[in-house]
N, C-alpha and C positions, 0 to 999 in steps of 0.2 A: 540139542539138548546137552544139558550139563553131565559130563563124565566125571563124577565126585572122585574117584580114586586117582585118576590123572591129575585133576585140577589141584587137589590137595598136595600130591606129590611135588608137581611144579612149583606150586606157590610156597612150599617149605624151602625148596631151593631158592626162589626169588627172596624170600625173607632173610635167609642167611646172608645175601648180598648186601641187601639194606642194612641189616644190623651192622655189618663190618663197615659200611660206608659211614654210619652214624657214629660208631665207637671212634672210628679214625678222625673224623672232623671234630667230635667233642673233645678230643685230646690234643689237636692242632692248633697252630697259630693263624690258620687260614680264616677261622671265624672266631675270634677272640671272644665276642660278645656271648656267643652260644656257650663256650667254655666257663665264663664267669657266671652266666645264669645258672648252669648245672651245679657248679660249685656252691653258689649261694643256696639253691634250693636243697643240696644235700645238707649243708651245714644247718639250715633251719630245721630240716626233719631229724637230724641227728641230735641237736639241742632240745628238741621237743620229746625225744624219745620214742619218735615213730620208726626210726630204724637203728639197729646196731651193726648194719653191714659196713664192710670197708667201702670206701667211695668207688674203687673199681667194680665191685659187685653190685653196688646201687646203680652206678651208671650203665651197667651191662643190661639190668633188667629195664631200666627205663628206655634204653634204645630199643629193646624188645617191643615195648609198648607202643613206641612212636612208629617203627617199622611195620607193626601190625596195623596200625591206623591208616598209613599210606596204602597198604595191601588192601584193606578191606574197603576203604573209600573207593578205590578204583573197582573192585568187585561190585560195589553197589552200584556205581554208575553204569558198568556194563550190564548188569541185570536190567536196569532201567531202560538202557538203550536198545538191547537186543529184543526186549518185549514192547518196544515202541511206547513206553511210558514217557519219554521225553524225546524232543526234537529240537535241532538236528542232533545226529550222534557226533560227539566230539572225541571220543577216545577209540572207539572202534565199533565193529558190528558185522553181522553177518552179509554175504552177498554185495550189493552195491553199497551198503552202509559203510563199509571199511573205506572205500574211495572218497565218500563224503567226509567222513572223519579226518582223512589225510588232508583233504582240502581245507577243512576248518583248521587244522594244524598250520598249515602254510599261511592261510589268511592272517592268522594271529601274528605269526612272526614278521609279516610284512608290515605290521604297525608296531610290533614290539621287538626290533631287530636285536637288541642288546640283551634280552632276557633268555632263560633257559626253559627246559621242559619242566622244570619245577614251578615256575611261574605259570607256565601253560596249564598243568593240572590244577594248581590252586585256582586259577581262574574259571575251570569247570566248577570246582567245588562251590566257590563263591557265586557264580551264577546260580546254582542250585539252591543255595542257601537264601536266596531272595524269594523263592517260591514259598508261600504260606506252609503247604504241606511238607516241605523238605528243610525248613530251618531247624528243627530239632535234629535231623541227621547230619546236615552239612554246615551247620553254623558253628556257634562259639563253644558247643559241647565236643567238637572234634578235637581230639587231642594234637593233631597236627599244628594247630594255631597256637600251640603253647610256644613252640620255637619253629616257625616255618622255615626259617633258612638253614636248620640242622641239616637236612638231607641236601645232598650235592645235586647240581643240575645233571651231571652224569647219571646218578643212580635213579633220578626221576625219569631219565631217558630210557635207562633199563626197564623201569615200570611200563612205559608207554610201549616199548618194543615188545614186551611180554604179551601185552593184551591185543597186539596187532600181528602176532605171529601166525603165519600161515604154513599149513602142511604143504610142503614140496610135492607129495605124490597126488594130493587132491585138490590142491589150490584153495581149500576152504580153511577157515580159522581153526586154530588148534583148539581153542576154548570158546564154545557157542553157549550163552547163557539164556538162549530162548527157551521158555517154558510156558505152554498156554495156561498151565494150573497155577503159575506163580508159586510154585514150591519152594519155600525157603530153608527147608529143613537141612539142605546141604550146608547152610552156614554154620548149623551145629556141629558138623564135622570139622570146619575151619576153625571153630572156637575151641574145640577139644584138642585137635592135633597139629594146628599150624606151627606153633612153637612147642618145642620138646621141653625147653627150660620153663616156659610159662605152665605147661601142663603138669610138670613135676612141682613147681612152686605153689599152684593154686589147687592142685588135685583135680583138674579139670576132667569131668566125665559127664556126658550126655545122659539124661534120663531117658531110658526106652520109652516109646509110646505106651505100652501095655502098663508099664508102672505109672506113668503118668496119669492115664485114665482112671486105674484103679484108686489112686491116691485122691484125685478129684472127685470121683464118685464118692468118697467116704469123707470129705471135707468140704469141698466148696458147696456140693449140692444139698447136704444136710443144713449147712449154714444158711444158705438162701431160704430153704424152706422154714428155718425157724424165725430169721429175722426179716425175711422179706427183700424185694429188690430194690426199693427206694433206698437211696444213700448207703447201699451195701457196699463193703469195702473188704478187698483181700489183699494180702501181701506175701510175696515171696522175697524174703530178705538176703538170699544167695540164689539169685534168680538166672544165672549163667546166660545162655544164649535165648531164654525166654519161653521155653516149652510150657511151663505151668501157667505163664502169662497168657500166651496164645490160646491154650486150652481153656482158661478161664473166660477170655473175651468171648470167644465163640458160644461157650456155653451161656453166659449172662446175655449176649445179643439175641441168642435164640429164645431165652425166656421173654425178653423185651418185645420181640417180634410176635410171639404168641399173645402176649397180654394187652399190646397196642398196636395191632396190624395196620391201622391207619395213620399212624404217627410217621413223620418223615424218617427215613432210613439213617440219614446222617445225623440227626438228633439221637436216634437209638444208638448209634455207633458209639457217639460220644459218651452216652450215658454208661454204656458198657466198659469203655476205656477209663472213665473217671472212677470206676469200681476196681481197676487193676493197678496195683503198685508193685514196683521192683527195685532192688537195690543188689548191687554186686561190687566187689572190690576189684574186678578186672575191668579196665576201661573198654577194652575191645569187646567183652560180653555185652556191656550195656550198649555199645554201638549197634551191634547186631540185633539185640532185643528191640531197639527203637526201630531199626529197618523193618524188621518182621513184623512188628505191631502196625506200623504205617501202611505196610502193604495189605495185611489182613483187614484194615479198616477200609481202605480203598476199594479191596475187591468185594467185601460185604456191601459197599454203597454202589457197586456198578461203575466205579470212577476208573477210566482207562487212560487217563493222561494225569501227569503228576500236576501240571499247570492247573488242573481242575479241582484239585484236592484242597479242602480247608485245612486251617491251621489246627489239626486235631491236637488236643491236650494229652501228652503222654506223662505219666507219673513215674518217672525212672530216674535213678540218680546213681552215680559212681561213688563208692565209698564203702568203708567197713562197717557193716551193721552192727558189730560187737563194740565199736568204739565211738560212733555218732548218734545222734539223736538225744533223747531225752528219756531215757530208762529209769526204771525204779524197782523196788522190791529187791529180788534176788541179785540183779545186776549191781546195785548198789552195795549190797553186802560183800559181794566179790571184790570191791574196790574200784568199780568203774568211776572214770574220771573224764572230763572234757579234755581234749588234746588242744594244745596251743597251736599247732601247725596243721594246715590243710594243703593237701597236695593240690597242684595245678588243675589235675585231672578231676578232683572231687568238687562237688557243688554243695556247699555247707548249708546254703538256704535251704535248697531242695531235700537234703538230708534230713535237716531238722524238721522240715514240713512233713516228710514222709514217715520218718522214724519216731512217731508220737506214741506215748503209752496209751493203751486202752481204747484206740478208734477203730480197730479191725475186728470183723466178723470171722475172719478165717485167715489162719496163717498156713501157708503151703510151702514147703521146701524140701529139697534134697541136698543139704548142706555137704562141704567137703569135709571128710573126716582124716584131718591131717593136723600134725603139730608143726607149726611154722619154724623153719630154721633160723630165721631171724629173731635174736634173744629179746630184742625190744618188743617183739609181738606175742612170744610165747610165755613171757612172765619168769623167765629163768632168772634165779638169784645172781647167776654169773654175769648177767647184763652190766656192761660198763660203758658210758657215753662220753 
């Protein structure tokens, strides 16, 4: 079972190592293409007034995002492996599965002797991205692919070592992700506290379960009663790790099951997913929300292997709900304008599709109450770019 406190503490330390590696390589001559790409991205963002940070501040924030993407991708894989949703295990696993994962690692390097553990981890993610159900999680949405060679092979080796670490006293894995209930709420802990810098920047804070249920009782349920299930749409424009999205999915699916008990459960699950929309500015918040919704849909459908999961459509996008889309009314009065630059982590097409005016029956959110320190985002008259 998952020891949430220990896992969080250990992953925080691991994240700092990866951040240091990325920051060093981003400024070194070892991978000049990465340094050039980072400079170009920063200059485009600065010119478009998406940021007023110094390059060093911006570079540090970006490194945190990518480090978190590597960490969370491995967490996702371990959860899938330990709960036998994928075979064979290639990262790690309890009992004999650790030995099998090490065998897979050895077999890979027999045919790829000049590569590093970075390429090995990427091969795991790319293999999973070929599965219809996992494409949204491990495919092009993953920030890792923005600059896949940014992380060093040695740092990737540290990642692999972390997830294969064995307790010397017991001989068991230090971190076991087995959970017969597939409870993914621990990922909310990682979303909130994995990076102290990200937590402060984005004011990351999970919504407690009782608050989530209280709000959905008074927003989602009355809206469904008024407008009906057919073509119903809700959105959380600051969805974080997806608590409101998960709660909405389960409530909507339950209503469909009661209304059409004879309809195929997969069709009803997709109908419920069609109703749920989420946007968040934090790339790894969206990654977590995608993973949690996928597992919730699989569990509801009684699917026990990822290879058997259909290509569930998930209506999630990374981006700033205050800057993207096609708003009107008060937002236009306040000077809203479309921005010229879109970050690599943002999916403009999906943002424009999701953030449309007048299409939602319920808007549910617990947004961060914070003034951005970046002057380009808080509207400070002192902004100079």
